[in-house]
C-alpha positions, -999 to +999 in steps of 0.1 A: -149+483-709-175+460-724-195+452-693-233+452-695-263+438-676-294+424-692-315+394-700-301+360-710-310+350-746-299+314-750-323+300-725-359+308-715-350+329-684-364+361-669-335+385-662-332+416-642-307+443-651-282+451-623-256+478-620-223+461-629-192+468-609-168+493-623-131+482-629-102+504-620-067+502-607-082+496-572-100+465-583-088+433-567-104+403-584-102+369-568-112+340-591-121+308-573-115+279-597-122+243-586-102+228-615-077+240-641-096+255-671-125+268-650-108+302-647-104+305-685-138+291-695-158+312-670-136+343-664-111+347-693-127+380-704-133+392-669-096+387-660-084+406-691-107+435-684-097+439-648-060+437-659-067+463-686-081+487-660-049+483-640-065+460-613-049+430-597-060+394-602-054+363-582-066+328-592-073+305-562-072+269-575-089+244-552-078+211-568-052+201-595-080+183-615-061+150-611-092+128-608-099+131-645-096+094-656-111+093-691-089+119-708-059+104-691-068+069-703-073+082-738-041+102-740-018+078-721-033+046-735-038+030-702-068+014-684-057+013-648-048+046-631-027+044-600-018+071-575+014+080-592-004+083-625-030+107-610-003+129-594+015+131-628-017+140-645-024+167-619+011+182-626+003+182-663-029+201-657-012+226-635+014+232-662-014+238-687-030+262-663+002+282-659+005+285-697-031+296-700-027+323-673+003+337-692-020+341-723-043+361-700-015+384-690-012+370-654+022+365-638+031+332-621+025+346-586-011+353-595-019+315-591-024+301-557-031+264-555-047+248-523-041+212-534-075+199-522-086+165-536-104+165-569-140+153-565-134+155-528-143+190-519-178+181-508-166+153-485-140+177-471-167+202-462-191+177-446-164+158-427-138+185-418-154+217-430-137+238-403-103+231-417-112+238-454-131+269-443-102+283-423-078+277-452-102+295-477-109+323-453-072+328-448-066+330-485-094+355-490-082+376-460-046+377-473-056+389-508-083+413-496-104+412-528-129+438-538-146+413-562-148+375-561-158+354-591-170+320-577-188+290-590-226+290-590-244+272-562-265+255-590-235+241-609-240+203-612-204+194-606-201+188-568-168+205-565-183+237-580-215+238-559-195+231-527-169+258-536-198+283-537-209+272-502-174+275-488-168+309-503-201+322-490-195+309-455-160+325-455-172+358-468-201+360-444-175+363-415-159+394-430-169+428-416-170+443-452-179+415-477-166+421-513-189+420-543-195+385-557-203+372-592-212+335-597-204+317-629-219+285-642-200+259-661-221+227-658-259+231-661-280+262-662-298+286-639-331+303-647-346+335-635-315+352-619-300+386-621-268+386-641-240+407-653-227+401-688-191+408-701-185+412-738-149+411-749-133+428-779-121+406-808-086+407-794-098+397-759-118+368-772-089+356-793-067+358-762-092+337-743-092+311-770-054+309-769-056+304-732-081+276-737-058+260-763-033+254-735-056+228-720-047+200-745-055+173-720-091+185-718-095+194-755-086+158-765-121+144-757-142+176-751-127+201-775-159+211-793-179+214-760-152+235-743-149+259-773-186+264-773-185+272-736-157+297-741-173+315-772-203+334-758-201+365-736-195+357-699-225+359-677-224+361-639-252+359-613-252+387-587-246+372-553-259+391-522-232+398-496-255+388-468-282+361-465-318+370-469-346+361-445-341+327-430-362+299-444-366+262-437-385+248-468-367+223-490-373+222-528-372+184-530-400+158-530-382+125-534-405+094-539-408+070-509-390+042-528-359+063-533-356+078-498-336+049-482-307+057-505-307+095-500-287+117-476-295+152-465-268+175-453-270+210-439-242+235-435-243+268-418-231+288-388-230+257-366-210+236-390-222+206-410-248+180-401-258+150-422-285+123-420-301+096-441-333+112-455-355+091-433-336+100-402-334+137-409-354+161-385-380+169-412-417+177-410-442+184-437-464+215-438-500+216-450-489+218-486-467+187-482-434+207-484-406+193-463-394+217-436-362+218-415-361+230-379-352+267-376-315+275-376-296+278-344-267+301-350-259+336-362-286+351-386-259+367-408-243+333-417-260+317-448-274+281-445-273+255-472-289+221-477-277+193-500-295+162-512-274+134-527-272+096-532-260+078-502-244+052-525-212+051-545-218+061-582-197+064-613-219+094-623-199+126-616-226+153-616-252+161-589-289+154-595-302+175-567-272+194-554-273+224-531-301+248-521-297+280-501-322+281-472 
């Protein structure tokens, strides 16, 4: 089993070696994938190695990836995309995912799709988070994983960062939380503990065959996706319980930008959201913005998000999420 821990080499990071989990027939891996292809890009080798050890794998797909207009415009030679077009595109991406999972030796029942709106997971959490959280907690409780692979909190795609928050909130309510490994697809994280998985030549070739199933995504981003799938897979170690509560925010937005920013906080008491200038903030002696202390269970993690309060065509988060 080619699973190691060490220091990242492709970026100027400081790494700490951690003891990686051991795979066996008792391993139950749950892969949380916001969109079709995330499971292959980020966990194609991990899935194969758990399966090779006799373990069970389930892939929990949050969205069908139907809000994916530019590849759809390119391949279908259309400019305007209607609701029916999006639904058809989502069905295409689901079919691609089923083909990819077969390449990774996963049977059809290993895929569970929640059908959440693509590019709408964050709004779902902030507006009706209890419903999404209950659905996710139910799925986790039914499968009873011993290991969860989830998106990184620092991933710049909003569906990915918010997926991390949802999984962490769901897992925090379990009496015996499973081990968690966070993967990064969009962006990079510096100075984190990580586990690295190196696959055999056969496993890497199998991962590339699974990626080839995603023809809709390879049409415009083939080179980028193949580069993402080529290196060993690296996962940040996620603590099962939150650390010491904190209230400091990492952001110092300039005054001219503040009227167009929104601050949201999610934790044991649900979600709250304010325009930046209306948020209950204070500044300490060093000029750092501070939130009031949390009112809720200490064993439930708490997260803050800073974002534009304006509609934008830009997909990725500039500030994103921060764990308090």
